[in-house]
FIGUGU-747001 format. One record per residue: x, z, y of N, C-alpha, C in turn; residue in three letters; residue number from 1. Coordinates in Angstrom, 1 decimal. Layout:
N
R    n.X    n.Z    n.Y   ca.X   ca.Z   ca.Y    c.X    c.Z    c.Y kollo bafi
R      X      Z      Y      X      Z      Y      X      Z      Y   ALA  NUM
...
END
This chain:
269
R    n.X    n.Z    n.Y   ca.X   ca.Z   ca.Y    c.X    c.Z    c.Y kollo bafi
R -137.1   60.2   93.6 -136.6   58.8   93.9 -136.8   58.0   92.6   MET    1
R -137.4   56.8   92.9 -137.6   55.9   91.7 -136.3   55.3   91.2   ARG    2
R -136.2   55.0   90.0 -135.0   54.3   89.5 -134.9   53.0   90.1   PRO    3
R -133.7   52.5   90.3 -133.5   51.2   91.0 -134.2   50.0   90.2   ILE    4
R -134.1   50.1   88.9 -134.7   49.0   88.1 -136.2   48.9   88.3   TRP    5
R -136.8   50.1   88.5 -138.3   50.1   88.7 -138.6   49.5   90.0   LYS    6
R -137.8   49.9   91.0 -138.1   49.3   92.4 -137.9   47.8   92.4   MET    7
R -136.9   47.3   91.6 -136.7   45.9   91.6 -137.8   45.2   90.9   GLY    8
R -138.3   45.8   89.8 -139.5   45.2   89.1 -140.7   45.2   90.0   LEU    9
R -140.9   46.2   90.7 -142.0   46.3   91.7 -142.0   45.2   92.7   PHE   10
R -140.8   45.0   93.3 -140.6   44.0   94.3 -140.8   42.6   93.7   LEU   11
R -140.3   42.4   92.5 -140.5   41.1   91.8 -141.9   40.7   91.6   LEU   12
R -142.7   41.7   91.1 -144.1   41.5   90.9 -144.8   41.2   92.2   LEU   13
R -144.4   41.9   93.2 -145.1   41.7   94.5 -144.8   40.3   95.0   THR   14
R -143.6   39.8   94.9 -143.3   38.5   95.3 -144.0   37.4   94.5   VAL   15
R -144.1   37.7   93.2 -144.9   36.7   92.4 -146.4   36.7   92.8   LEU   16
R -147.0   37.8   93.0 -148.4   37.8   93.4 -148.6   37.1   94.7   MET   17
R -147.7   37.3   95.7 -147.9   36.7   97.0 -147.7   35.2   96.8   ILE   18
R -146.8   34.8   96.0 -146.5   33.3   95.8 -147.7   32.7   95.1   SER   19
R -148.3   33.4   94.1 -149.5   32.8   93.4 -150.7   32.7   94.4   MET   20
R -150.9   33.7   95.2 -152.0   33.6   96.2 -151.8   32.5   97.2   ALA   21
R -150.5   32.3   97.6 -150.2   31.2   98.6 -150.5   29.9   97.9   ALA   22
R -150.1   29.7   96.7 -150.4   28.4   96.0 -151.8   28.2   95.8   CYS   23
R -152.6   29.3   95.5 -154.0   29.1   95.4 -154.7   28.7   96.7   GLY   24
R -154.2   29.3   97.8 -154.8   28.9   99.1 -154.5   27.5   99.4   ASN   25
R -153.2   27.1   99.2 -152.8   25.7   99.5 -153.7   24.7   98.7   ASP   26
R -153.9   25.0   97.4 -154.7   24.1   96.6 -156.2   24.0   97.1   HIS   27
R -156.7   25.1   97.6 -158.1   25.1   98.1 -158.2   24.2   99.3   SER   28
R -157.2   24.3  100.2 -157.2   23.5  101.4 -157.0   22.0  101.0   LYS   29
R -156.2   21.7  100.0 -156.0   20.3   99.6 -157.3   19.7   99.1   GLU   30
R -158.1   20.5   98.3 -159.4   20.0   97.8 -160.4   19.8   98.9   ASP   31
R -160.4   20.7   99.9 -161.4   20.6  100.9 -161.1   19.4  101.8   ALA   32
R -159.8   19.1  101.9 -159.4   18.0  102.8 -159.4   16.6  102.2   ALA   33
R -159.5   16.6  100.8 -159.6   15.3  100.1 -160.8   14.6  100.4   ALA   34
R -160.7   13.4  101.0 -161.9   12.6  101.4 -162.6   12.0  100.1   PRO   35
R -163.9   11.8  100.2 -164.6   11.1   99.1 -164.2    9.6   99.2   ALA   36
R -164.3    8.9   98.1 -163.9    7.5   98.0 -164.7    6.7   99.0   GLU   37
R -164.0    5.9   99.8 -164.7    5.0  100.7 -164.8    3.6  100.1   LYS   38
R -165.9    2.9  100.5 -166.1    1.6  100.0 -166.8    0.7  101.1   ALA   39
R -166.4   -0.5  101.2 -167.1   -1.5  102.0 -167.8   -2.5  101.2   GLU   40
R -169.1   -2.5  101.2 -169.9   -3.5  100.4 -170.3   -4.7  101.2   LEU   41
R -170.2   -5.9  100.6 -170.7   -7.1  101.3 -172.0   -7.5  100.5   THR   42
R -173.0   -7.6  101.3 -174.3   -7.9  100.7 -174.8   -9.3  101.2   ILE   43
R -174.9  -10.2  100.3 -175.4  -11.6  100.7 -176.9  -11.5  100.5   SER   44
R -177.6  -11.7  101.6 -179.1  -11.5  101.6 -179.8  -12.6  102.3   ALA   45
R -181.0  -12.9  101.8 -181.9  -13.9  102.4 -182.1  -13.6  103.9   ALA   46
R -182.1  -14.6  104.7 -182.3  -14.4  106.2 -183.5  -13.6  106.5   ALA   47
R -184.6  -13.8  105.7 -185.8  -13.1  106.0 -185.8  -11.6  105.9   SER   48
R -184.7  -11.1  105.3 -184.5   -9.6  105.1 -183.7   -9.0  106.3   LEU   49
R -183.3   -9.8  107.2 -182.4   -9.3  108.3 -182.9   -8.0  109.0   THR   50
R -184.1   -8.0  109.5 -184.6   -6.9  110.3 -184.7   -5.6  109.4   ASP   51
R -185.3   -5.8  108.2 -185.5   -4.6  107.3 -184.2   -4.0  106.9   ALA   52
R -183.2   -4.9  106.5 -181.9   -4.4  106.0 -181.1   -3.8  107.2   LEU   53
R -181.3   -4.2  108.4 -180.5   -3.6  109.5 -181.0   -2.1  109.7   ASN   54
R -182.3   -1.9  109.5 -182.9   -0.5  109.5 -182.4    0.3  108.4   ASP   55
R -182.4   -0.3  107.2 -181.9    0.4  106.0 -180.5    0.7  106.1   ILE   56
R -179.7   -0.1  106.7 -178.3    0.2  107.0 -178.1    1.5  107.7   GLN   57
R -178.9    1.7  108.7 -178.8    2.9  109.5 -179.3    4.1  108.7   LYS   58
R -180.3    4.0  107.9 -180.8    5.1  107.0 -179.7    5.4  105.9   ALA   59
R -179.1    4.4  105.4 -178.2    4.6  104.3 -176.9    5.3  104.8   TYR   60
R -176.6    5.1  106.0 -175.3    5.7  106.6 -175.4    7.2  106.5   SER   61
R -176.6    7.8  106.5 -176.7    9.3  106.4 -176.7    9.7  105.0   THR   62
R -177.1    8.8  104.1 -177.1    9.1  102.6 -175.7    9.0  102.0   VAL   63
R -175.0    7.9  102.4 -173.6    7.6  101.9 -172.7    7.3  103.1   ALA   64
R -172.3    8.3  103.9 -171.5    8.0  105.1 -170.1    7.4  104.8   PRO   65
R -169.7    7.4  103.6 -168.4    6.8  103.3 -168.5    5.4  102.8   ASN   66
R -169.7    4.9  102.8 -169.9    3.5  102.4 -170.3    2.6  103.6   VAL   67
R -169.6    1.6  103.9 -169.9    0.6  105.0 -170.6   -0.6  104.4   THR   68
R -171.7   -1.0  105.0 -172.5   -2.1  104.5 -172.2   -3.3  105.5   LEU   69
R -171.8   -4.4  104.9 -171.6   -5.7  105.7 -172.6   -6.7  105.1   ARG   70
R -173.4   -7.2  106.0 -174.4   -8.2  105.5 -174.0   -9.6  105.8   PHE   71
R -174.3  -10.5  104.9 -174.1  -11.9  105.0 -175.4  -12.6  104.9   ASN   72
R -176.1  -12.9  106.0 -177.5  -13.4  105.9 -177.5  -14.9  105.9   PHE   73
R -178.4  -15.5  105.2 -178.5  -17.0  105.2 -179.6  -17.4  104.2   GLY   74
R -179.6  -18.7  104.0 -180.6  -19.3  103.0 -180.1  -18.9  101.6   ALA   75
R -181.1  -18.6  100.8 -180.7  -18.1   99.4 -179.9  -19.1   98.6   SER   76
R -180.2  -20.4   98.8 -179.5  -21.5   98.1 -178.0  -21.5   98.6   GLY   77
R -177.8  -21.4   99.9 -176.5  -21.4  100.4 -175.7  -20.2  100.0   ALA   78
R -176.3  -19.1   99.9 -175.7  -17.8   99.5 -175.3  -17.9   98.0   LEU   79
R -176.2  -18.5   97.2 -175.9  -18.7   95.8 -174.6  -19.5   95.6   GLN   80
R -174.5  -20.6   96.4 -173.4  -21.5   96.3 -172.1  -20.8   96.7   GLN   81
R -172.2  -20.0   97.7 -171.0  -19.2   98.2 -170.5  -18.3   97.1   GLN   82
R -171.4  -17.6   96.4 -171.0  -16.8   95.3 -170.4  -17.6   94.1   ILE   83
R -171.0  -18.7   93.8 -170.5  -19.6   92.8 -169.0  -20.1   93.1   GLU   84
R -168.8  -20.2   94.4 -167.5  -20.7   94.8 -166.4  -19.6   95.1   GLN   85
R -166.9  -18.4   94.7 -165.9  -17.3   94.8 -165.9  -16.5   96.1   GLY   86
R -166.9  -16.7   96.9 -166.9  -15.9   98.2 -167.1  -14.4   97.8   ALA   87
R -166.5  -13.5   98.5 -166.6  -12.1   98.2 -168.0  -11.6   98.5   PRO   88
R -168.6  -10.9   97.5 -169.9  -10.3   97.6 -170.1   -9.3   96.5   ALA   89
R -170.8   -8.2   96.9 -171.0   -7.1   95.9 -172.4   -7.1   95.4   ASP   90
R -173.4   -7.5   96.2 -174.8   -7.6   95.8 -175.4   -8.9   96.4   LEU   91
R -176.4   -9.4   95.7 -177.1  -10.6   96.2 -178.6  -10.3   96.2   PHE   92
R -179.2  -10.5   97.4 -180.7  -10.4   97.5 -181.2  -11.7   97.9   LEU   93
R -182.0  -12.3   97.0 -182.5  -13.7   97.1 -184.0  -13.6   97.5   SER   94
R -184.4  -14.7   98.1 -185.8  -14.9   98.4 -186.5  -15.8   97.3   ALA   95
R -185.8  -16.0   96.2 -186.4  -16.8   95.1 -185.7  -16.5   93.8   ALA   96
R -186.4  -16.5   92.8 -185.9  -16.1   91.5 -184.9  -17.2   90.9   THR   97
R -185.1  -18.4   91.3 -184.3  -19.5   90.8 -182.8  -19.3   91.1   LYS   98
R -182.6  -18.8   92.4 -181.2  -18.7   92.8 -180.5  -17.5   92.1   ASN   99
R -181.3  -16.5   91.8 -180.7  -15.4   91.0 -180.5  -15.8   89.6   MET  100
R -181.4  -16.5   89.0 -181.3  -17.0   87.6 -180.1  -17.9   87.4   LYS  101
R -179.8  -18.7   88.4 -178.7  -19.6   88.3 -177.4  -18.8   88.2   ALA  102
R -177.3  -17.7   88.9 -176.1  -16.9   88.9 -176.0  -16.1   87.6   LEU  103
R -177.2  -15.6   87.1 -177.2  -14.9   85.8 -176.8  -15.9   84.7   VAL  104
R -177.3  -17.1   84.7 -176.9  -18.1   83.7 -175.4  -18.4   83.7   ASP  105
R -174.8  -18.3   84.8 -173.3  -18.5   84.9 -172.5  -17.2   84.7   LYS  106
R -173.2  -16.1   84.4 -172.6  -14.8   84.2 -171.9  -14.3   85.4   GLU  107
R -172.3  -14.7   86.6 -171.8  -14.2   87.8 -172.5  -12.9   88.3   LEU  108
R -173.7  -12.8   87.7 -174.5  -11.5   87.8 -175.0  -11.2   86.4   ILE  109
R -174.8  -10.0   86.0 -175.2   -9.6   84.6 -176.8   -9.4   84.6   GLN  110
R -177.4   -9.9   83.5 -178.8   -9.8   83.4 -179.4   -8.4   83.5   ALA  111
R -178.6   -7.4   83.1 -179.1   -6.0   83.1 -178.8   -5.4   84.4   ASP  112
R -178.3   -6.1   85.4 -178.1   -5.6   86.7 -178.8   -6.4   87.8   GLN  113
R -180.0   -6.8   87.5 -180.9   -7.5   88.4 -182.3   -7.1   88.2   THR  114
R -183.1   -7.1   89.3 -184.5   -6.7   89.1 -185.3   -7.3   90.3   THR  115
R -186.6   -7.4   90.2 -187.4   -7.9   91.3 -187.6   -6.7   92.2   THR  116
R -187.2   -6.9   93.5 -187.3   -5.8   94.5 -188.6   -5.9   95.3   LEU  117
R -189.0   -7.1   95.8 -190.0   -7.2   96.8 -190.9   -8.5   96.5   LEU  118
R -192.0   -8.5   97.2 -192.9   -9.7   97.3 -193.1  -10.0   98.8   ASN  119
R -193.5  -11.3   99.0 -193.8  -11.7  100.4 -194.9  -12.7  100.4   ASN  120
R -195.3  -13.2  101.6 -196.4  -14.2  101.7 -195.9  -15.3  102.6   GLU  121
R -196.5  -16.5  102.4 -196.2  -17.6  103.3 -197.3  -17.8  104.3   LEU  122
R -196.9  -18.0  105.5 -197.9  -18.2  106.6 -197.4  -19.4  107.5   VAL  123
R -198.4  -19.9  108.2 -198.0  -20.9  109.2 -198.2  -20.3  110.6   ALA  124
R -197.2  -20.5  111.5 -197.2  -19.8  112.8 -197.1  -20.9  113.9   VAL  125
R -197.7  -20.5  115.0 -197.7  -21.4  116.2 -197.2  -20.6  117.4   VAL  126
R -196.7  -21.2  118.5 -196.3  -20.4  119.6 -197.5  -19.5  120.1   PRO  127
R -197.1  -18.4  120.6 -198.1  -17.4  121.0 -199.1  -17.9  122.0   LYS  128
R -198.7  -18.8  122.9 -199.6  -19.3  123.9 -200.2  -20.6  123.6   ASP  129
R -200.1  -21.0  122.3 -200.6  -22.3  121.9 -202.2  -22.3  121.8   SER  130
R -202.8  -23.4  122.3 -204.2  -23.4  122.1 -204.6  -24.6  121.2   ASP  131
R -203.7  -25.1  120.5 -203.9  -26.2  119.5 -204.6  -25.5  118.3   THR  132
R -205.7  -26.1  117.9 -206.5  -25.6  116.8 -205.9  -25.9  115.4   ARG  133
R -205.3  -25.0  114.8 -204.7  -25.1  113.4 -205.2  -24.0  112.6   ILE  134
R -206.2  -24.3  111.7 -206.8  -23.3  110.9 -206.4  -23.4  109.4   ALA  135
R -205.9  -24.6  109.0 -205.5  -24.8  107.6 -204.6  -26.0  107.5   ASN  136
R -204.1  -26.3  106.4 -203.1  -27.3  106.2 -203.6  -28.7  106.6   VAL  137
R -204.8  -28.9  106.5 -205.3  -30.3  106.8 -205.3  -30.5  108.3   THR  138
R -205.3  -29.5  109.1 -205.2  -29.6  110.6 -203.8  -30.1  111.0   ASP  139
R -202.8  -30.0  110.1 -201.5  -30.5  110.4 -201.4  -32.0  110.6   LEU  140
R -202.4  -32.7  110.1 -202.5  -34.1  110.2 -203.0  -34.6  111.6   SER  141
R -203.5  -33.6  112.4 -204.0  -34.0  113.7 -203.0  -34.6  114.6   SER  142
R -203.4  -35.5  115.5 -202.5  -36.1  116.4 -201.9  -35.1  117.4   ASP  143
R -202.6  -33.9  117.5 -202.2  -32.9  118.5 -200.9  -32.2  117.9   ALA  144
R -200.7  -32.3  116.7 -199.5  -31.7  116.0 -198.4  -32.7  115.9   VAL  145
R -197.4  -32.5  116.7 -196.3  -33.5  116.8 -195.1  -33.2  115.8   LYS  146
R -194.8  -31.9  115.8 -193.7  -31.4  114.9 -194.1  -30.2  114.1   PHE  147
R -193.7  -30.3  112.8 -193.9  -29.2  111.8 -192.6  -28.8  111.3   VAL  148
R -192.2  -27.5  111.6 -191.0  -26.9  111.2 -191.0  -26.4  109.7   ALA  149
R -190.0  -26.7  109.0 -190.0  -26.2  107.6 -188.5  -26.0  107.2   ILE  150
R -188.3  -25.1  106.3 -186.9  -24.8  105.8 -186.5  -26.0  104.9   GLY  151
R -185.2  -26.3  104.8 -184.8  -27.4  103.9 -185.1  -27.0  102.5   ILE  152
R -186.0  -27.7  101.9 -186.5  -27.3  100.5 -185.5  -27.1   99.5   PRO  153
R -184.4  -27.8   99.5 -183.3  -27.7   98.5 -182.6  -26.4   98.6   ASP  154
R -182.5  -25.8   99.8 -181.7  -24.5   99.9 -182.5  -23.3  100.5   SER  155
R -183.6  -23.6  101.1 -184.4  -22.5  101.7 -185.7  -22.3  100.9   VAL  156
R -185.8  -21.2  100.2 -187.0  -20.9   99.4 -188.3  -21.1  100.2   PRO  157
R -188.4  -20.6  101.5 -189.6  -20.7  102.2 -190.0  -22.2  102.4   ALA  158
R -189.0  -23.1  102.5 -189.2  -24.5  102.6 -189.7  -25.1  101.3   GLY  159
R -189.2  -24.5  100.2 -189.7  -25.0   98.9 -191.1  -24.6   98.7   GLN  160
R -191.5  -23.3   99.0 -192.8  -22.9   98.9 -193.8  -23.7   99.7   TYR  161
R -193.4  -24.1  100.9 -194.2  -24.9  101.8 -194.4  -26.3  101.2   ALA  162
R -193.3  -26.8  100.7 -193.4  -28.2  100.1 -194.3  -28.1   98.9   GLN  163
R -194.3  -27.1   98.1 -195.2  -27.0   96.9 -196.7  -27.0   97.4   GLU  164
R -196.9  -26.2   98.5 -198.3  -26.1   99.0 -198.8  -27.5   99.6   SER  165
R -197.9  -28.1  100.4 -198.3  -29.4  101.0 -198.4  -30.5  100.0   LEU  166
R -197.6  -30.4   98.9 -197.7  -31.4   97.9 -199.0  -31.3   97.1   THR  167
R -199.4  -30.1   96.9 -200.7  -29.8   96.2 -201.9  -30.3   97.0   GLN  168
R -201.7  -30.1   98.3 -202.8  -30.6   99.2 -202.8  -32.1   99.5   ALA  169
R -201.8  -32.8   98.9 -201.7  -34.2   99.1 -201.2  -34.6  100.5   GLY  170
R -200.4  -33.7  101.2 -200.0  -34.0  102.6 -198.5  -34.1  102.7   LEU  171
R -197.7  -33.8  101.7 -196.3  -33.8  101.8 -195.8  -35.2  102.4   TRP  172
R -196.2  -36.3  101.7 -195.6  -37.6  102.1 -196.1  -38.0  103.5   ALA  173
R -197.4  -37.7  103.9 -197.9  -38.1  105.2 -197.3  -37.3  106.3   SER  174
R -196.8  -36.1  106.1 -196.3  -35.3  107.1 -194.8  -35.3  107.3   LEU  175
R -194.1  -36.1  106.4 -192.7  -36.1  106.5 -192.2  -36.6  107.9   ARG  176
R -192.8  -37.5  108.5 -192.4  -38.0  109.8 -192.5  -37.0  110.9   SER  177
R -193.3  -35.9  110.7 -193.4  -34.9  111.7 -192.5  -33.7  111.5   LYS  178
R -191.8  -33.7  110.4 -191.0  -32.5  110.0 -189.7  -32.4  110.6   MET  179
R -189.4  -31.2  111.1 -188.1  -30.8  111.5 -187.6  -29.7  110.6   VAL  180
R -186.4  -29.8  110.0 -186.0  -28.9  109.0 -185.0  -27.9  109.5   GLN  181
R -185.1  -26.6  109.1 -184.2  -25.6  109.5 -183.3  -25.1  108.4   GLY  182
R -182.1  -24.6  108.7 -181.1  -24.2  107.7 -181.5  -22.9  107.0   LYS  183
R -182.4  -22.2  107.6 -183.0  -21.0  107.0 -184.3  -20.6  107.7   ASP  184
R -185.0  -19.7  107.2 -186.3  -19.4  107.7 -186.3  -18.8  109.2   VAL  185
R -185.2  -18.2  109.5 -185.0  -17.7  110.9 -184.9  -18.9  111.9   LYS  186
R -184.3  -19.9  111.5 -184.2  -21.1  112.4 -185.5  -21.8  112.5   GLN  187
R -186.3  -21.8  111.5 -187.7  -22.4  111.5 -188.5  -21.6  112.5   VAL  188
R -188.4  -20.2  112.4 -189.1  -19.4  113.4 -188.7  -19.7  114.8   LEU  189
R -187.4  -19.9  115.0 -186.9  -20.1  116.3 -187.4  -21.4  116.9   GLN  190
R -187.5  -22.5  116.1 -188.1  -23.7  116.5 -189.5  -23.6  117.1   TYR  191
R -190.3  -22.7  116.5 -191.6  -22.5  117.0 -191.6  -21.6  118.2   VAL  192
R -190.8  -20.6  118.2 -190.7  -19.6  119.3 -190.3  -20.4  120.6   GLU  193
R -189.4  -21.4  120.5 -188.9  -22.1  121.7 -189.8  -23.3  122.0   THR  194
R -190.9  -23.6  121.2 -191.7  -24.7  121.5 -191.2  -26.0  121.0   GLY  195
R -190.1  -26.0  120.2 -189.6  -27.2  119.7 -190.3  -27.7  118.4   ASN  196
R -191.3  -26.9  118.0 -192.2  -27.3  116.9 -193.5  -26.7  117.2   ALA  197
R -194.6  -27.5  116.9 -196.0  -27.0  117.1 -196.4  -26.0  116.1   ASP  198
R -195.8  -26.0  114.9 -196.2  -25.1  113.9 -195.0  -25.0  112.9   VAL  199
R -194.9  -23.9  112.2 -193.8  -23.7  111.3 -194.2  -22.9  110.1   GLY  200
R -193.6  -23.1  109.0 -193.9  -22.3  107.8 -192.8  -21.2  107.6   PHE  201
R -193.2  -20.0  107.7 -192.3  -18.9  107.6 -193.0  -17.8  106.7   VAL  202
R -192.2  -16.7  106.4 -192.8  -15.6  105.7 -193.6  -14.8  106.7   TYR  203
R -194.6  -14.1  106.1 -195.4  -13.1  106.9 -194.5  -12.1  107.6   LYS  204
R -193.5  -11.7  106.9 -192.6  -10.7  107.5 -191.9  -11.2  108.8   THR  205
R -191.6  -12.5  108.8 -190.9  -13.1  110.0 -191.9  -13.2  111.2   ASP  206
R -193.1  -13.5  110.8 -194.2  -13.6  111.9 -194.4  -12.3  112.5   ALA  207
R -194.4  -11.2  111.7 -194.7   -9.9  112.2 -193.7   -9.3  113.2   LEU  208
R -192.4   -9.7  113.0 -191.4   -9.2  113.9 -191.1  -10.0  115.2   VAL  209
R -191.8  -11.1  115.3 -191.7  -12.0  116.5 -192.8  -11.8  117.4   SER  210
R -192.4  -11.6  118.7 -193.4  -11.4  119.7 -193.8  -12.8  120.4   GLY  211
R -193.2  -13.9  119.9 -193.4  -15.2  120.5 -194.2  -16.1  119.7   LYS  212
R -194.7  -15.7  118.5 -195.5  -16.6  117.7 -196.8  -15.8  117.3   VAL  213
R -197.7  -16.5  116.8 -198.9  -15.9  116.1 -199.2  -16.6  114.9   LYS  214
R -199.8  -16.0  113.9 -200.2  -16.6  112.6 -201.4  -17.5  112.8   ILE  215
R -201.2  -18.8  112.5 -202.3  -19.7  112.6 -203.2  -19.6  111.3   ALA  216
R -202.6  -19.5  110.2 -203.3  -19.3  108.9 -202.3  -18.8  107.8   PHE  217
R -202.9  -18.1  106.9 -202.1  -17.7  105.7 -202.2  -18.9  104.6   SER  218
R -201.1  -19.3  104.1 -201.1  -20.4  103.1 -201.7  -19.8  101.8   VAL  219
R -202.6  -20.6  101.2 -203.2  -20.2  100.0 -202.2  -19.9   98.9   ASP  220
R -202.1  -18.6   98.4 -201.1  -18.3   97.5 -201.2  -19.0   96.1   PRO  221
R -202.3  -19.6   95.9 -202.5  -20.3   94.6 -201.8  -21.6   94.6   ALA  222
R -201.3  -22.0   95.8 -200.7  -23.4   96.0 -199.2  -23.3   95.9   THR  223
R -198.6  -22.2   95.7 -197.1  -22.1   95.6 -196.8  -20.9   94.7   TYR  224
R -195.6  -21.0   94.2 -195.1  -19.9   93.2 -195.1  -18.6   94.0   LYS  225
R -195.3  -17.5   93.2 -195.3  -16.2   93.7 -193.9  -15.9   94.4   GLU  226
R -193.9  -15.4   95.6 -192.7  -15.2   96.3 -192.1  -13.8   95.9   ILE  227
R -191.0  -13.9   95.2 -190.3  -12.7   94.7 -188.9  -12.6   95.2   GLU  228
R -188.5  -11.4   95.5 -187.1  -11.2   96.0 -186.4  -10.4   95.0   TYR  229
R -185.5  -11.0   94.2 -184.7  -10.3   93.2 -183.4   -9.8   93.8   PRO  230
R -182.9   -8.7   93.3 -181.6   -8.2   93.7 -180.7   -8.1   92.5   ILE  231
R -179.4   -8.3   92.7 -178.5   -8.2   91.6 -177.1   -7.8   92.1   GLY  232
R -176.4   -7.2   91.2 -175.0   -6.8   91.4 -174.1   -7.9   91.0   ILE  233
R -173.2   -8.4   91.9 -172.3   -9.4   91.5 -171.2   -8.9   90.6   VAL  234
R -171.0   -9.7   89.5 -170.1   -9.2   88.4 -168.7   -9.0   89.0   ALA  235
R -168.3   -9.7   90.0 -166.9   -9.6   90.5 -166.8   -8.5   91.6   ALA  236
R -167.8   -7.7   91.7 -167.7   -6.6   92.8 -166.4   -5.8   92.6   THR  237
R -165.8   -5.4   93.7 -164.6   -4.5   93.6 -165.0   -3.0   93.7   SER  238
R -166.3   -2.8   93.9 -166.8   -1.4   94.0 -168.1   -1.3   93.2   HIS  239
R -168.0   -1.3   91.8 -169.1   -1.3   91.0 -170.0    0.0   91.2   PRO  240
R -169.3    1.2   91.3 -170.1    2.4   91.5 -170.9    2.4   92.8   ASP  241
R -170.2    2.0   93.9 -170.9    2.0   95.2 -172.0    1.0   95.2   ALA  242
R -171.7   -0.2   94.6 -172.7   -1.3   94.5 -174.0   -0.8   93.7   ALA  243
R -173.7   -0.1   92.6 -174.9    0.4   91.8 -175.7    1.4   92.6   LYS  244
R -175.0    2.3   93.3 -175.7    3.3   94.1 -176.6    2.7   95.2   ALA  245
R -176.1    1.6   95.8 -176.9    1.0   96.9 -178.0    0.2   96.2   PHE  246
R -177.8   -0.4   95.1 -178.8   -1.1   94.3 -179.9   -0.2   93.9   TYR  247
R -179.6    1.0   93.5 -180.6    2.0   93.1 -181.3    2.5   94.4   ASP  248
R -180.6    2.7   95.5 -181.2    3.2   96.7 -182.3    2.2   97.2   TYR  249
R -182.0    1.0   97.1 -183.0    0.0   97.6 -184.3    0.0   96.9   LEU  250
R -184.3    0.7   95.7 -185.6    0.8   94.9 -186.2    2.1   95.1   GLN  251
R -185.7    3.0   96.0 -186.3    4.3   96.3 -187.5    4.2   97.2   THR  252
R -188.3    5.2   97.2 -189.5    5.3   98.1 -189.0    5.2   99.6   ASP  253
R -187.9    5.8   99.9 -187.4    5.8  101.3 -187.1    4.3  101.8   ASP  254
R -186.4    3.6  100.9 -186.1    2.2  101.3 -187.4    1.3  101.3   ALA  255
R -188.3    1.6  100.3 -189.5    0.8  100.2 -190.4    1.0  101.4   MET  256
R -190.3    2.2  102.0 -191.1    2.5  103.2 -190.7    1.6  104.3   LYS  257
R -189.4    1.4  104.5 -188.9    0.5  105.5 -189.3   -0.9  105.3   ILE  258
R -189.2   -1.4  104.0 -189.5   -2.7  103.7 -191.0   -3.0  104.0   PHE  259
R -191.9   -2.1  103.6 -193.3   -2.3  103.8 -193.7   -2.3  105.3   THR  260
R -192.9   -1.5  106.1 -193.2   -1.5  107.5 -192.9   -2.9  108.1   GLU  261
R -192.1   -3.7  107.5 -191.8   -5.1  107.9 -192.7   -6.1  107.3   TYR  262
R -193.7   -5.7  106.4 -194.6   -6.6  105.8 -194.3   -7.0  104.4   GLY  263
R -193.2   -6.5  103.8 -193.0   -6.8  102.4 -193.9   -5.9  101.6   PHE  264
R -194.0   -6.3  100.3 -194.8   -5.4   99.4 -194.0   -5.2   98.1   SER  265
R -194.3   -4.1   97.5 -193.6   -3.7   96.2 -194.0   -4.7   95.1   ALA  266
R -193.2   -4.9   94.1 -193.6   -5.8   93.1 -194.8   -5.3   92.3   PRO  267
R -195.6   -6.2   91.9 -196.8   -5.9   91.1 -196.3   -5.3   89.8   LYS  268
R -197.0   -4.2   89.4 -196.7   -3.6   88.1 -197.0   -4.5   86.9   ALA  269
END
């Protein structure tokens, strides 16, 4: 028979071992159940990026399932003003460098957290069933062309690029009476799709996703500034880590493959 004190010690050690094992098991369960940090990002993006970013949203949900992407699409100038006025945003994707530069100059976006993401081209489109001959900018002066759709140059980069090209061709003043202006490039496209404009200036990417228009001609790239799409992280973001992760993802081969499918091109080296 064992001494009583030895039996007591044995029982005490047994209880301690069981307690330690239980604590260890509880801790493991707690770690496994702990969810990864969730974040909801608001991305203010040029309207011309709508289709590509909607596809990227689906792809990114498998890469970062705990991150929800909310897009605020519009004209780059209008989005810039929203950020300046304190509207919530985590990232900004502009269709023109001037809008990004304005935010960097005001320190609303840090200079080391912005880069050129994409390039695009400017084209003139007509309704798909149109038989009006429009092969270049000079044909816009024809009596057969009643309405020319263009984005508001002060806030819509595509409109500014079109204005630059028409000014260089000496046609801006003479065509003013024919112009109907859209609040963003998607509205310009809609004017042509619905027949409310005979021709419209949009990005190549917009023309490619529409089944209701056809490209009449590509605008000479020498007549307007290079179309660059910069991306930047807004300094006031509430989710800097998640914003940086998505910023980096948009520059990956996987994201670029989606962009190129919609007609965008990678920045020139």
